[in-house]
C-alpha positions, -999 to +999 in steps of 0.1 A: +248+400-601+285+386-598+290+356-589+326+342-572+330+369-551+336+364-513+340+390-486+379+391-469+371+389-436+345+362-432+345+346-469+307+353-470+295+353-507+293+391-520+278+389-555+243+411-546+273+439-553+274+454-581+307+461-595+324+483-595+319+482-556+310+512-538+335+529-517+300+523-487+300+486-498+298+467-467+292+426-464+263+414-452+272+389-430+302+408-410+292+446-418+333+443-431+339+475-459+342+456-493+363+487-514+396+475-490+435+466-500+426+431-486+397+429-514+423+443-548+441+424-569+471+448-566+477+441-523+502+419-521+518+415-485+553+410-499+554+438-521+562+473-511+538+497-494+516+460-500+508+470-532+518+466-571+504+493-584+532+518-582+515+553-587+489+548-561+490+566-532+496+549-499+471+535-481+479+524-444+452+507-431+442+479-457+415+466-441+393+501-438+374+517-468+398+540-494+391+560-523+416+544-547+413+549-581+432+518-588+409+493-571+398+460-588+383+435-568+398+402-564+383+369-562+394+348-537+405+373-512+390+355-481+421+342-463+411+320-430+438+323-409+421+305-379+421+274-400+464+270-414+471+274-372+454+252-360+465+229-390+498+241-376+493+241-340+471+205-347+503+189-372+529+201-340+509+180-314+505+154-342+550+152-341+549+155-302+528+122-295+528+103-323+492+112-329 
């Protein structure tokens, strides 16, 4: 069992999955693939091909299971985009209406 690991898509705990993650591993909460670029330590949206591993083959769909041999699971892969957008919208409304 691995503690502290969460699904990149829904944030559900995936500590029940053995490491290294199998290519077919899925989140029990949302059924998302787990052996994906979004869960990898080398994933970086600002890097070329969105990967900091210079010799890894390019993976076009970062949210689908792949065969990358450099995959290293990253704790804290979940980023709740909706909450950030909601906070930004709320700040704009507060600025507009003085709330």
